[in-house]
C-alpha positions, 0 to 999 in steps of 0.5 A, spaced: 500 500 500 502 507 498 499 513 502 501 520 502 497 525 506 498 532 507 498 534 515 491 537 515 488 531 511 492 526 516 489 530 522 482 529 520 483 522 518 487 520 524 485 513 526 480 512 520 481 508 513 483 514 508 480 510 502 473 509 506 474 517 507 475 518 500 469 514 498 465 517 503 466 524 500 460 528 497 460 534 492 459 536 485 460 530 481 464 531 474 465 524 472 462 517 474 464 512 469 466 505 469 472 504 474 473 512 476 469 517 479 471 525 479 468 530 484 469 537 487 468 537 495 469 542 500 474 541 506 475 546 512 472 551 507 477 550 501 475 547 495 478 540 492 478 535 487 478 527 488 479 522 483 477 515 485 479 509 481 477 502 482 481 498 477 479 497 470 479 490 469 483 485 465 479 486 459 480 493 458 488 492 460 488 487 454 484 491 450 489 497 451 495 492 450 493 489 444 492 496 441 499 498 443 497 503 449 499 503 456 493 502 460 492 507 466 491 502 472 489 508 477 491 515 480 498 513 481 500 516 474 497 522 475 500 524 482 507 522 478 505 526 472 504 532 477 510 531 481 514 531 475 511 537 472 512 541 478 519 539 478 520 542 471 517 548 473 510 547 469 504 550 473 499 544 475 495 542 480 497 541 487 496 534 490 494 534 498 492 526 498 494 520 494 493 512 496 493 506 492 492 499 495 491 492 492 496 487 488 491 485 482 492 491 477 485 490 474 482 491 481 487 496 484 483 501 488 487 508 488 485 516 489 488 523 488 486 529 492 488 536 489 487 543 491 481 546 486 484 551 481 479 557 483 478 564 479 481 561 473 478 560 466 480 555 461 483 557 454 478 554 450 473 558 453 477 564 453 480 564 446 473 562 444 471 570 444 477 571 439 472 569 433 467 575 435 473 580 438 480 579 435 485 580 441 491 585 441 496 582 437 501 582 443 496 579 448 495 573 443 503 572 441 504 572 449 499 566 450 502 563 444 509 563 446 507 561 453 504 555 450 509 553 445 514 554 451 510 549 456 509 544 450 517 544 449 519 543 456 514 537 456 516 534 450 523 535 451 523 532 458 519 526 455 512 527 458 506 527 453 499 529 456 495 525 451 489 529 452 493 536 450 487 541 448 486 548 450 481 546 455 486 543 459 490 549 460 487 554 466 488 561 465 489 565 472 488 572 473 485 574 467 485 581 468 492 582 469 494 578 463 489 583 459 493 589 462 500 586 459 502 581 464 505 574 462 499 569 462 499 564 468 497 558 466 496 551 469 496 544 466 490 540 468 487 533 467 494 529 467 491 522 469 493 519 462 500 522 461 505 518 459 512 519 462 518 516 458 525 518 457 525 516 450 518 518 448 516 515 441 515 521 436 508 519 435 506 521 442 509 528 441 505 529 434 499 527 437 500 532 443 501 538 438 496 536 433 491 536 439 493 543 441 493 545 434 486 542 433 483 545 439 485 552 436 483 551 429 477 555 430 478 561 435 481 566 429 488 564 429 492 565 422 498 562 419 502 567 422 500 565 429 501 558 427 508 559 424 510 563 431 508 557 435 512 553 430 518 557 431 518 558 439 516 550 440 522 548 436 527 553 438 530 554 431 529 560 426 523 559 422 527 557 416 530 551 420 524 549 423 520 548 417 526 545 413 529 540 418 523 538 421 518 538 415 516 531 416 514 532 424 510 539 422 506 535 416 504 530 420 502 535 426 498 538 421 495 532 418 493 529 424 489 536 426 485 536 420 483 528 421 481 530 428 477 536 425 474 532 420 472 527 425 469 532 431 466 537 427 464 534 420 
């Protein structure tokens, strides 16, 4: 069994079974699917999120392996990803409690509790306004540069989000950003994150294509996308488009496939 509790949760649950305490939590349900439940709850006047996993069964494990995908067996994957992003200086959630027990990977019980990121707006919602009201160029490019920098950091250090869309970036202090500050972004929903020192190129393509796809209809233009390419690659635009042409062509093709699948 693995268990880690912040002091306030350790005091509140002292002498009790933390797994039973997590199961008994009440609040707003965000997801309740086979083997996983996500809810927002209050503890000592503050908001938190809990993700509770009950194992995915051998059938789901085998299906993932047969399609060359690593199955997500529980909450451990997310707390490891949060720890790694924090180590790299990429803002994300803060873990306050986590636990895992059971030797059978198909039936392992696990959970993670994180602080709620309040007073934020997702980039999906924020950028949707741009279709009707074009933002100042400097503001748009500050955001693109930050997204490209975060993406480069993740992929350079062998981390793939696997659900890499604008909706999973939260913008803090919108007023300060619009007044000229650099955007403060937190990356969330890391339960499928892949950490591999030798990250296969197809996963990097999937990540960047997912972000590209989610930004296709928010009023960006070719110059905006080329700016992202330049910042992400850390090269001149000429070098990036010539040396990495295969990569960027694959990203564009994948994004267009996603767009046809979702929006047509």
